[in-house]
C-alpha positions in Angstrom: -3.9 1.4 14.5 -1.1 3.3 12.9 -1.2 6.6 11.1 -1.1 4.8 7.7 -3.3 1.9 6.7 -4.0 0.3 3.3 -6.4 -2.1 1.6 -5.8 -3.9 -1.7 -8.7 -5.0 -3.8 -8.2 -7.2 -6.9 -10.7 -5.6 -9.3 -10.3 -8.3 -11.9 -11.3 -11.1 -9.5 -13.7 -9.0 -7.4 -12.1 -9.9 -4.1 -9.5 -8.7 -1.6 -5.8 -9.2 -2.6 -4.2 -11.2 0.2 -0.5 -11.8 0.5 0.7 -8.5 -1.1 3.9 -7.3 0.6 3.8 -3.5 1.4 6.6 -1.2 2.5 6.1 2.3 3.9 9.1 4.6 3.3 9.9 8.2 4.3 11.2 10.3 1.5 13.8 13.0 1.9 17.5 13.4 1.3 17.6 9.7 1.9 14.9 7.1 1.7 14.2 5.4 5.0 12.0 2.3 5.5 9.4 3.0 8.2 7.5 -0.2 8.3 6.5 -3.3 6.2 3.6 -5.6 6.2 1.5 -8.1 4.2 -2.1 -7.9 3.3 -4.3 -10.3 5.2 -7.2 -12.4 4.0 -9.3 -9.2 3.8 -6.6 -7.4 1.7 -5.8 -5.1 4.6 -2.6 -3.9 6.3 -4.0 -2.2 9.4 -1.0 -0.5 10.9 2.1 0.5 9.0 4.5 2.2 11.2 4.0 4.0 14.5 0.8 5.6 15.7 2.1 9.0 14.7 4.4 9.9 11.8 6.1 13.3 11.2 4.7 15.5 8.4 6.5 14.9 5.1 6.5 12.9 2.0 6.1 9.1 2.1 5.6 6.3 -0.3 3.9 2.9 -0.2 5.5 0.2 -2.4 3.2 -2.8 -3.2 4.9 -5.9 -4.5 2.4 -6.9 -7.1 4.5 -9.2 -9.3 4.6 -11.9 -6.7 0.9 -11.6 -6.1 0.0 -12.1 -9.7 2.7 -14.8 -10.2 1.1 -16.8 -7.4 -2.2 -16.6 -9.3 -0.6 -17.5 -12.6 -1.8 -14.3 -14.1 0.4 -12.2 -16.4 0.6 -8.6 -15.2 2.0 -5.3 -16.5 3.1 -3.7 -13.2 5.6 -5.6 -11.1 5.4 -3.0 -8.4 3.0 -0.2 -7.6 4.4 2.9 -5.9 2.1 5.5 -4.3 3.8 8.7 -3.2 1.8 10.9 -0.8 2.2 13.9 1.5 1.3 13.5 5.1 0.5 17.1 6.1 -1.3 16.6 9.4 0.4 14.1 11.7 -2.7 13.9 13.8 -4.9 12.4 11.1 -5.3 8.9 9.9 -4.3 8.2 6.3 -6.1 5.2 4.7 -4.8 4.7 1.2 -6.6 1.8 -0.6 -5.2 0.3 -3.9 -7.6 -1.0 -6.5 -5.5 -3.4 -8.5 -5.8 -5.3 -11.8 -3.2 -7.1 -13.9 -3.1 -4.1 -16.3 -4.3 -1.2 -14.2 -4.5 0.3 -10.8 -5.9 3.3 -9.0 -5.7 4.7 -5.5 -7.5 7.3 -3.3 -7.6 8.5 0.2 -10.2 6.5 2.1 -11.6 6.8 5.6 
């Protein structure tokens, strides 16, 4: 399991959001892609990137437009971007996304 994991739940449908492309990027003077994945049938991307990341600022980009288009559902947000600070490289960072066609929220999970 990597340092960063995520889980996407479709709150409008009450089920995991499978097939959402996710990119993890390191922020700094330049933006560098660290890893990419796609949510599985349970809405999870278990390991994004290496087992250990350096402290710093990162972002997760969720490609939500394609997910909702595949469902035939109009949606407001074509992409959700979550920027976060990884302060302790020894910890696991689980960042779930609760997603609806017209809203989203996120939190640090366990």
